[in-house]
C-alpha positions as CSV (number, residue, x, y, z in Angstrom):
1,M,-9.4,-18.8,-12.0
2,L,-8.2,-15.8,-14.3
3,D,-7.8,-18.2,-16.6
4,N,-11.9,-18.3,-17.9
5,V,-12.3,-14.6,-17.5
6,E,-12.9,-13.2,-21.1
7,G,-10.7,-10.3,-21.8
8,V,-8.3,-11.0,-19.4
9,D,-4.9,-12.0,-19.3
10,F,-2.8,-13.6,-16.2
11,L,0.8,-14.1,-17.5
12,P,2.8,-15.2,-13.8
13,S,6.2,-15.5,-13.7
14,A,8.8,-16.8,-11.7
15,D,11.4,-14.8,-13.2
16,H,11.7,-10.7,-12.7
17,E,13.5,-11.2,-16.0
18,Q,10.4,-12.3,-17.4
19,V,8.4,-9.6,-16.5
20,I,7.2,-7.4,-19.3
21,S,8.1,-3.9,-19.2
22,P,5.7,-0.6,-18.4
23,D,5.8,0.1,-22.4
24,E,4.8,-3.4,-23.6
25,A,1.7,-3.2,-20.9
26,R,-1.6,-3.1,-21.8
27,P,-3.5,0.2,-20.6
28,D,-5.6,-0.8,-17.2
29,S,-3.4,-3.3,-16.2
30,V,-2.9,-5.0,-12.8
31,I,1.0,-5.7,-12.1
32,L,1.3,-7.8,-8.6
33,F,4.6,-8.3,-7.3
34,D,4.3,-11.2,-4.9
35,D,7.5,-12.1,-2.4
36,V,10.0,-10.5,-4.6
37,A,12.0,-8.4,-1.9
38,C,15.1,-10.8,-2.9
39,E,14.8,-10.5,-6.1
40,K,16.2,-8.1,-8.3
41,Q,14.2,-4.8,-8.5
42,D,14.9,-2.9,-11.3
43,H,11.8,-4.1,-13.2
44,I,9.6,-3.3,-10.4
45,R,11.0,0.3,-10.3
46,N,10.5,0.9,-13.7
47,Y,6.6,0.0,-12.5
48,F,6.4,2.3,-9.7
49,C,8.3,5.1,-12.4
50,M,7.0,5.1,-15.2
51,G,3.0,2.9,-14.0
52,R,1.0,5.5,-14.1
53,H,2.0,7.4,-16.8
54,K,0.8,4.0,-18.9
55,R,-1.9,3.3,-17.0
56,V,-1.3,0.3,-15.0
57,D,-1.6,-0.3,-11.2
58,C,0.2,-2.2,-9.4
59,F,0.3,-4.2,-5.9
60,Y,3.8,-5.0,-3.9
61,L,3.1,-7.7,-1.5
62,C,5.6,-7.9,1.2
63,Q,6.0,-10.2,4.4
64,T,8.2,-7.0,5.5
65,Y,8.0,-3.8,5.3
66,T,12.2,-2.7,5.5
67,R,12.7,-5.0,2.8
68,I,10.7,-2.8,0.2
69,P,13.1,-0.7,-1.9
70,K,12.5,2.9,-0.7
71,H,13.7,4.8,-3.8
72,L,10.9,3.9,-6.2
73,V,8.6,1.5,-4.9
74,R,7.8,3.2,-0.9
75,N,8.6,7.0,-1.5
76,D,6.1,6.2,-5.1
77,A,3.2,4.2,-3.0
78,N,-0.2,5.8,-2.9
79,F,-1.9,3.0,-0.7
80,V,-0.3,1.7,2.4
81,I,-2.6,-1.5,3.9
82,L,-0.9,-2.9,7.2
83,F,-0.9,-5.3,9.2
84,K,0.6,-5.5,12.5
85,Q,4.2,-4.3,12.6
86,D,6.6,-5.0,15.0
87,E,8.4,-1.8,16.3
88,M,10.6,-1.1,13.3
89,N,9.0,-1.7,10.5
90,L,6.1,0.7,12.4
91,K,8.4,3.4,12.8
92,Y,9.8,3.2,8.6
93,V,5.7,3.3,8.5
94,Y,5.8,6.3,10.4
95,D,8.7,8.3,9.1
96,D,7.9,7.6,5.2
97,H,4.2,7.9,5.2
98,V,2.5,9.5,8.2
99,N,5.1,12.3,10.5
100,T,3.3,15.6,9.0
101,D,0.0,14.4,10.1
102,M,0.5,13.4,13.7
103,P,2.8,12.6,17.1
104,D,4.2,8.5,16.7
105,Y,2.5,7.9,19.6
106,Q,-0.8,9.1,18.5
107,F,0.2,6.9,14.6
108,R,0.6,3.4,17.2
109,E,-2.4,4.2,19.0
110,M,-4.3,4.0,15.7
111,C,-2.6,1.0,14.7
112,L,-3.7,-0.8,17.7
113,A,-7.0,0.1,17.2
114,C,-6.5,-0.7,13.7
115,W,-5.3,-4.5,14.2
116,P,-7.5,-6.8,16.3
117,N,-8.4,-9.7,14.9
118,H,-6.1,-9.8,12.2
119,G,-7.3,-5.8,11.1
120,L,-5.4,-3.7,8.8
121,L,-5.3,-0.1,8.5
122,V,-5.5,2.3,5.3
123,I,-3.3,4.9,4.6
124,D,-5.0,6.6,1.5
125,K,-2.0,8.9,0.2
126,D,-4.5,10.8,-2.6
127,S,-6.8,11.3,0.5
128,E,-7.0,14.4,2.9
129,L,-6.3,14.2,6.4
130,N,-9.5,13.1,8.2
131,E,-11.5,12.1,5.0
132,G,-9.6,9.0,4.3
133,R,-6.5,8.8,4.2
134,Y,-6.3,6.7,7.7
135,R,-8.8,3.9,7.6
136,K,-9.3,1.4,9.6
137,G,-10.5,-1.7,7.0
138,F,-11.2,0.1,3.7
139,D,-14.3,2.2,4.6
140,C,-14.2,2.9,7.8
141,F,-12.6,6.8,8.5
142,V,-10.5,7.7,10.9
143,T,-9.8,11.1,12.3
144,T,-6.9,12.5,14.1
145,N,-8.2,15.8,14.9
146,S,-9.9,15.0,18.8
147,P,-7.4,16.2,21.6
148,T,-7.8,12.3,23.3
149,G,-7.1,10.6,19.9
150,P,-7.5,8.7,16.8
151,T,-12.2,8.7,16.2
152,E,-13.9,6.0,14.0
153,T,-16.1,7.3,11.0
154,S,-18.1,5.2,8.4
155,E,-18.4,6.2,5.4
156,G,-21.2,5.5,3.0
157,S,-23.5,2.5,3.9
158,V,-21.0,0.8,6.5
């Protein structure tokens, strides 16, 4: 699909050794790591450590949250897209990204409210609490200050 887009290069690689380093990537590049949890993570960690300094955006797609390396990948993620998780993975997400924002039972309620019909919860760690940090889908902000639990608000023209 990307082959016909002018100015866009698509460089697929099945071998982690063939992945270019962040220093070699052009500014404003997008690097997608898909199903690499069983691969060596050295090059991937370099992107999560240095990619921002080189204006490179990285995406790490994985079926199991706990398989994502904690050091320099999970810890440095600033945007988490979370589909339905089992209890163990949900606990790790809570511990890594949420625990200072709300109690775990409130986070679980928020997830359950976001996940029906293959929905998703977004955690935007660069946004302020109650100003887009938690989202149902990408554009429905979830606030956490209600005593009865999370509430949804729409952003923009949704």
